[in-house]
C-alpha positions in Angstrom: -0.1 0.3 -0.1 1.2 3.3 -1.0 2.4 5.6 1.4 1.8 9.3 1.9 4.1 11.8 2.6 4.2 13.8 6.6 3.3 17.1 6.6 7.4 17.1 7.4 8.3 15.9 4.3 5.8 18.1 1.8 6.7 21.1 3.8 10.8 19.9 3.3 10.1 19.3 0.1 8.0 22.7 -1.0 10.9 25.2 1.1 13.6 23.7 -1.6 11.1 24.2 -4.7 10.5 27.9 -3.0 14.1 28.0 -3.4 15.6 27.1 -6.6 12.9 29.3 -7.9 13.7 32.5 -5.9 17.5 31.2 -7.0 16.5 31.9 -11.0 14.8 34.8 -10.5 17.8 36.3 -9.1 19.7 35.2 -11.7 17.5 36.4 -14.5 17.4 40.0 -13.0 21.1 40.1 -12.7 21.2 38.7 -16.4 19.0 41.2 -17.5 21.1 43.9 -15.9 23.8 42.9 -17.7 22.4 43.1 -21.0 21.2 46.5 -20.4 24.4 47.3 -19.6 25.7 45.9 -22.0 23.5 47.4 -24.5 24.3 51.0 -22.9 27.7 50.9 -23.1 27.5 50.2 -27.0 25.4 52.9 -27.4 28.4 55.0 -26.0 30.8 53.2 -27.9 29.3 53.8 -31.3 29.0 57.2 -30.5 32.4 58.0 -28.5 33.0 56.0 -32.8 31.4 58.4 -35.3 31.0 61.5 -34.0 26.9 63.4 -35.0 27.9 65.1 -38.3 25.9 67.5 -40.2 26.3 68.1 -43.6 26.9 72.0 -44.9 28.4 73.1 -48.3 31.6 74.4 -47.6 32.5 70.8 -46.5 31.9 70.1 -50.2 34.0 73.5 -51.6 36.8 72.5 -49.7 36.2 69.1 -51.3 36.0 70.2 -54.4 38.9 73.2 -54.4 40.8 69.9 -53.6 39.8 68.1 -56.7 40.8 70.8 -58.6 43.9 70.5 -60.1 45.4 72.9 -63.3 48.7 71.3 -64.0 49.9 74.3 -65.8 53.3 74.5 -67.5 55.9 76.0 -66.7 56.1 80.0 -67.2 57.7 81.7 -70.5 57.8 80.1 -73.9 60.1 78.5 -76.9 59.8 79.4 -80.6 62.5 76.1 -82.5 62.5 77.6 -86.1 64.3 75.1 -88.4 66.6 76.5 -90.9 67.2 74.0 -93.2 67.0 75.1 -96.5 63.9 73.2 -97.4 62.2 75.8 -95.8 63.2 78.4 -98.4 60.2 76.0 -100.6 58.1 76.1 -97.7 58.1 80.2 -97.5 57.5 80.6 -100.8 53.5 81.3 -100.8 52.2 84.9 -100.1 50.3 83.5 -97.6 53.2 80.9 -95.5 55.5 84.0 -96.0 52.6 86.0 -93.8 51.8 83.8 -91.4 55.4 83.6 -90.9 56.2 87.4 -89.9 52.7 87.7 -88.3 54.4 84.7 -86.4 57.6 86.5 -85.4 55.8 89.8 -84.5 53.4 88.4 -82.3 56.2 86.6 -80.2 59.2 88.3 -81.1 58.5 91.2 -79.2 57.8 89.4 -76.0 60.7 88.9 -73.4 59.5 85.7 -72.3 59.3 83.7 -75.4 62.9 82.9 -76.7 63.6 81.8 -80.0 65.7 78.7 -81.6 67.4 78.2 -84.6 67.0 74.6 -86.1 70.3 72.7 -88.0 73.8 71.1 -88.1 72.3 68.8 -85.3 72.4 71.8 -83.1 69.7 73.9 -81.5 71.3 76.9 -81.1 69.1 80.4 -79.0 68.8 83.2 -81.5 69.3 86.2 -79.4 68.1 89.5 -81.1 66.1 92.5 -81.3 62.8 92.1 -82.7 63.9 93.9 -86.1 67.1 91.6 -85.9 64.6 89.0 -85.4 62.3 89.3 -88.2 65.2 90.0 -90.6 66.6 87.2 -90.1 64.2 84.3 -89.9 62.6 86.3 -93.1 65.7 86.6 -94.9 65.7 82.9 -97.3 69.9 83.0 -97.2 69.5 82.2 -93.6 67.8 79.1 -95.0 70.7 77.6 -96.1 72.1 74.6 -94.1 70.6 71.0 -93.4 69.8 68.5 -90.6 67.8 70.1 -88.5 67.9 68.2 -85.0 64.0 67.6 -84.5 63.5 64.4 -82.3 65.7 66.5 -79.9 64.0 69.3 -79.5 61.4 67.5 -79.1 62.8 66.1 -76.5 64.0 69.1 -75.1 59.9 70.3 -75.1 59.1 67.3 -73.3 61.9 67.8 -70.9 61.1 71.1 -70.2 57.2 72.0 -69.8 57.2 74.3 -71.5 54.7 76.2 -74.1 56.5 75.4 -77.3 55.9 76.2 -81.1 57.6 74.1 -83.6 58.3 75.2 -87.1 59.2 72.3 -89.3 58.5 69.7 -91.9 59.2 67.1 -89.2 62.4 65.6 -91.6 64.5 64.2 -89.7 68.0 63.0 -91.1 70.0 59.9 -89.3 73.0 58.4 -90.7 72.5 61.1 -94.3 69.4 59.8 -94.7 65.9 60.7 -93.6 64.5 59.2 -90.6 61.7 56.8 -92.0 60.3 55.3 -88.6 58.1 56.6 -85.9 60.6 58.5 -84.3 57.8 61.1 -83.0 55.8 58.5 -81.4 57.9 58.7 -78.0 57.0 62.0 -76.9 54.0 62.3 -78.1 53.2 59.8 -75.8 54.8 61.9 -73.0 53.1 64.7 -73.8 50.1 63.6 -73.7 50.1 61.9 -70.7 51.6 64.7 -68.5 48.0 66.4 -69.5 49.0 68.4 -72.2 48.0 68.9 -76.3 50.2 69.2 -79.4 48.0 71.7 -81.8 49.4 71.6 -85.6 48.5 73.6 -87.9 50.1 72.2 -92.3 50.1 73.5 -95.7 51.3 72.0 -99.4 54.2 72.9 -101.0 57.0 71.5 -103.4 60.3 71.1 -103.3 62.2 69.7 -106.0 59.2 68.7 -107.9 58.5 66.8 -104.5 55.2 67.4 -102.6 55.7 67.9 -98.7 54.2 69.2 -95.7 55.0 72.3 -93.3 53.5 71.9 -90.2 53.4 74.3 -87.1 53.2 72.4 -84.1 52.2 74.1 -81.0 53.1 72.1 -77.8 50.7 73.8 -75.1 48.5 73.0 -71.3 44.4 73.1 -70.9 44.9 77.1 -70.4 46.3 77.7 -73.9 47.7 80.6 -73.9 50.8 79.6 -76.0 48.1 78.7 -78.5 45.8 81.0 -78.4 48.3 83.2 -80.0 49.0 81.5 -82.6 45.6 80.7 -83.7 44.9 84.6 -83.2 47.8 84.5 -85.6 46.7 82.3 -87.8 43.3 83.7 -88.2 44.2 87.2 -88.9 46.6 85.9 -92.1 45.5 82.4 -92.9 41.7 81.4 -91.8 41.1 78.3 -92.9 44.3 76.6 -92.7 44.1 72.7 -92.2 44.7 71.9 -88.2 44.5 68.5 -86.0 44.3 68.7 -82.5 45.9 66.1 -80.6 45.0 65.0 -77.3 44.5 62.7 -74.0 43.0 61.2 -70.9 43.3 64.8 -69.3 41.9 67.4 -72.0 39.4 69.8 -70.7 37.1 70.0 -73.7 34.8 73.3 -74.1 32.6 72.9 -72.2 29.1 75.1 -71.4 25.0 74.8 -70.0 21.8 77.0 -71.1 20.1 77.5 -67.7 17.3 80.0 -66.5 20.0 81.6 -64.6 23.4 81.5 -62.5 20.9 80.7 -59.5 19.1 77.5 -61.7 20.3 74.6 -62.8 20.4 71.8 -65.3 16.7 70.0 -63.7 13.3 70.2 -65.1 11.8 73.7 -64.9 8.2 75.3 -65.3 7.5 77.5 -67.7 7.5 80.2 -64.4 11.0 78.8 -63.6 9.8 76.0 -60.8 11.8 72.9 -60.3 8.0 71.1 -59.9 9.8 67.3 -60.0 13.2 67.3 -57.7 12.2 70.5 -55.7 16.2 72.0 -56.1 16.7 74.5 -53.0 17.3 77.6 -55.8 17.5 80.8 -53.0 21.0 81.9 -53.7 21.9 81.2 -49.7 24.7 79.0 -48.9 22.9 76.2 -49.2 21.4 76.1 -52.6 21.9 75.1 -55.8 25.6 76.2 -56.6 27.8 76.0 -60.0 31.7 75.9 -59.6 32.4 76.7 -62.7 31.8 80.3 -63.4 31.5 83.1 -66.3 34.9 85.1 -66.9 35.2 88.9 -66.8 37.0 91.3 -64.9 35.8 94.8 -64.1 39.3 96.7 -65.6 39.0 93.5 -69.2 42.4 93.0 -68.4 42.3 89.2 -66.5 39.9 86.9 -69.7 36.2 86.6 -70.7 34.3 83.9 -71.5 30.6 84.6 -72.3 28.2 83.9 -69.0 27.2 80.3 -70.8 30.5 78.8 -70.7 32.1 77.9 -67.7 35.8 78.9 -66.2 37.0 76.5 -62.8 35.9 73.2 -61.7 33.0 71.9 -64.0 31.1 70.8 -61.3 27.3 72.0 -59.8 25.8 71.2 -56.2 22.0 70.2 -56.1 19.7 70.1 -52.7 16.8 68.1 -53.4 14.1 69.5 -52.1 12.2 66.2 -52.0 12.6 62.2 -51.6 14.7 60.4 -53.8 11.4 57.5 -55.0 9.4 61.3 -55.5 11.7 62.2 -58.3 10.6 59.6 -60.4 6.9 60.2 -59.1 6.6 64.0 -59.8 8.4 63.2 -63.2 5.1 61.3 -64.6 3.0 63.7 -63.6 4.7 66.2 -65.7 4.4 64.6 -68.4 2.4 61.3 -68.5 -2.2 61.1 -68.7 -3.7 64.0 -68.7 -0.5 66.3 -69.1 -1.8 69.2 -71.2 2.2 70.0 -73.3 0.4 72.4 -74.7 -0.2 74.9 -72.0 3.3 73.0 -69.3 6.9 72.2 -70.2 6.8 68.2 -70.3 9.4 66.9 -67.9 12.1 65.2 -70.6 14.9 64.5 -68.7 16.4 64.1 -64.5 19.7 66.9 -65.9 20.0 68.5 -69.3 20.9 71.8 -71.1 24.3 70.7 -70.7 26.7 70.9 -73.6 30.0 70.0 -74.3 32.5 70.5 -77.9 33.7 66.8 -78.3 35.3 67.9 -82.1 37.5 70.4 -80.1 40.0 67.4 -80.6 40.4 65.5 -83.5 42.2 62.4 -82.2 39.5 60.8 -81.4 35.3 60.1 -81.7 33.9 60.0 -78.7 30.7 57.7 -79.2 29.6 57.0 -76.0 29.2 58.9 -72.1 28.6 56.8 -69.0 27.0 57.8 -65.4 28.8 57.0 -62.5 27.9 57.9 -59.1 29.2 57.3 -55.9 28.8 58.0 -52.0 30.9 60.3 -50.8 29.1 60.6 -46.8 32.4 59.1 -45.4 35.0 61.9 -46.8 32.1 64.2 -46.3 32.2 63.3 -42.4 36.1 63.5 -42.4 36.5 66.6 -43.3 33.4 68.4 -41.4 34.6 67.1 -37.8 37.8 67.7 -38.7 38.5 71.6 -40.0 42.1 70.2 -40.9 41.9 67.1 -42.3 44.9 66.6 -44.6 42.8 66.1 -48.2 45.4 64.0 -49.4 44.1 61.2 -46.9 40.9 61.3 -48.7 41.1 59.1 -51.0 41.5 56.8 -48.8 38.0 57.0 -47.1 35.8 54.2 -49.1 33.4 56.4 -51.6 31.2 53.2 -52.8 29.9 53.0 -56.1 26.1 52.8 -56.4 24.9 50.8 -59.3 21.5 51.0 -61.5 20.8 54.0 -60.1 21.4 57.0 -63.0 22.3 56.8 -66.5 24.0 59.5 -69.0 23.0 59.9 -72.9 23.9 62.4 -75.3 22.9 63.9 -78.4 24.9 66.1 -81.3 23.8 69.8 -80.8 24.3 71.3 -84.1 27.2 70.5 -86.6 30.2 71.1 -84.8 30.6 67.8 -82.5 29.1 70.0 -79.5 26.3 67.3 -78.1 23.6 67.7 -75.3 24.6 65.7 -71.8 21.2 63.9 -70.4 20.9 62.2 -67.2 17.5 60.0 -66.0 16.7 57.2 -64.2 17.9 53.9 -64.4 14.8 51.8 -65.0 15.4 49.3 -62.7 16.1 52.2 -60.0 12.8 52.2 -57.5 13.7 55.2 -55.1 15.2 52.9 -52.7 19.7 52.3 -52.9 20.9 49.4 -51.2 21.5 49.4 -46.8 24.3 50.5 -47.1 23.4 53.8 -48.9 21.5 56.4 -46.4 19.4 58.1 -48.8 20.3 61.6 -47.6 23.8 60.7 -48.1 26.0 63.7 -50.6 26.3 61.5 -53.8 28.6 62.2 -56.7 27.7 61.9 -60.3 30.8 62.1 -62.7 29.8 62.2 -66.5 32.7 60.3 -67.9 33.8 59.1 -71.6 32.6 55.7 -72.1 34.1 54.9 -75.1 36.2 56.2 -77.9 37.8 55.6 -80.6 41.0 56.5 -82.1 40.8 58.6 -85.7 43.1 56.6 -87.4 41.8 57.0 -90.9 41.8 61.3 -90.2 45.3 61.1 -88.7 46.7 58.8 -91.6 45.3 61.5 -94.2 46.3 64.9 -92.2 49.8 63.6 -92.1 51.0 61.6 -94.3 53.2 63.3 -97.1 54.8 61.2 -100.5 57.5 59.0 -99.4 58.0 59.3 -95.7 54.9 57.7 -93.4 57.5 58.8 -90.1 55.3 61.6 -89.1 51.8 60.1 -89.4 52.6 56.5 -88.2 54.0 58.8 -84.8 50.5 60.2 -84.2 48.4 57.0 -85.1 50.9 54.8 -83.0 50.3 58.0 -80.2 46.5 57.7 -80.5 46.9 53.6 -79.6 48.3 54.1 -77.0 46.2 53.7 -73.9 47.3 56.7 -71.8 46.2 58.6 -74.7 42.7 57.5 -75.0 40.6 59.4 -73.1 37.8 56.5 -71.9 37.2 57.0 -68.3 38.3 60.5 -68.0 35.7 62.9 -65.7 33.8 65.4 -68.2 31.4 67.3 -65.5 30.3 66.5 -61.7 26.9 66.6 -59.9 27.2 66.4 -56.3 23.2 65.6 -55.4 21.9 65.4 -51.9 18.1 65.2 -50.3 17.2 67.9 -47.8 13.7 65.4 -47.7 15.0 62.3 -46.9 
């Protein structure tokens, strides 16, 4: 027969169970407290690790100014004149004589420009007054020598990194015979790789029954201090003289905008001038839309000039959007979709437009496509904002992840000069949301870059080839084929975008 536990046993067992429950409760309380303290500690660590940050356009100003690279050549310039006897034939026509005279008159009086004669494998400085130099270089009897050291001159131009004008037929003698190898390619490639360009002007002439070509080659940087003077001389005496601009990755394509005002950018605007799609802040305040490229003029008229729609300086703009990113495509549909009256209002066409780039300003490459590449540069702004003394060169190491399937770029010809209008639109896959790593309020950098550039080999051969001497043409073709010359991937323009509503 089963026994029931006695009262004392039941009480004893009850006390043991109560003790266990009490201990468990205390343990849970202790563990819970430790977790709360852990979360508090982790939060404090995160706050200390990532200081609070508020974007200010001055941070972007500092970043953009640091990115601007002028890459200018040294002061002064040099004019190198081939003095071999073949030049008498090159300057035989009245037009070529006037052109030589104009070049001498334009440069001889400038103390910053040195003249050199090339003959007998030597480069000789012509230390003469303006009048003496004019008389010397225009006197046919002084062109009575041979073996102008063209390759040696090219080497000096590259080494000196100074604007230079070279007048020659590029006929180089090696071992008593004309060099037919592409001897100039190394110097052309090096010059373009340094970020500079070469502009060739040419005219045909006959030497003892043989057809040849005379060249004026201008070695210059993007500021074109020497090139503009030569262009002016050519325009005055030989308008329409054939030319060929050989340029590389860092060539500054002429860029212009056609915006409603200096306070408004290239986003959609109604006929009343209102940005009804992206709501960009355009009140002219410190935090509003801003263009870093500026018109050029001065009060005294002596420091250069560019028309109001041509940009000088850093080719970049800041756009603070007044709506969330997902609202922009929705507003765009409203301004072009069903029920919209296109006769009464401007229909929406592109997110960004009215930017014009002259790809025809150089002759070496056909720019067949462009791309829009976007990057989250918020961490760079934080680095600048939280440390006003930050080493701007160190910002290269700060992560700026690329954002894909967001924006795209396209272009259409705008006239017959090689100028194209640039358009920016949303990628078809963009839904208004970004990857988890991107905060919608982050500052985004949109670069318009050269997508595809095709060397214009046939055009180069046609321009530079002359009878029985492929040397110069082959040098130019090989320069175009060099990877360091091709402008693919180079940044043409930058937009900085940020949503104020997110």
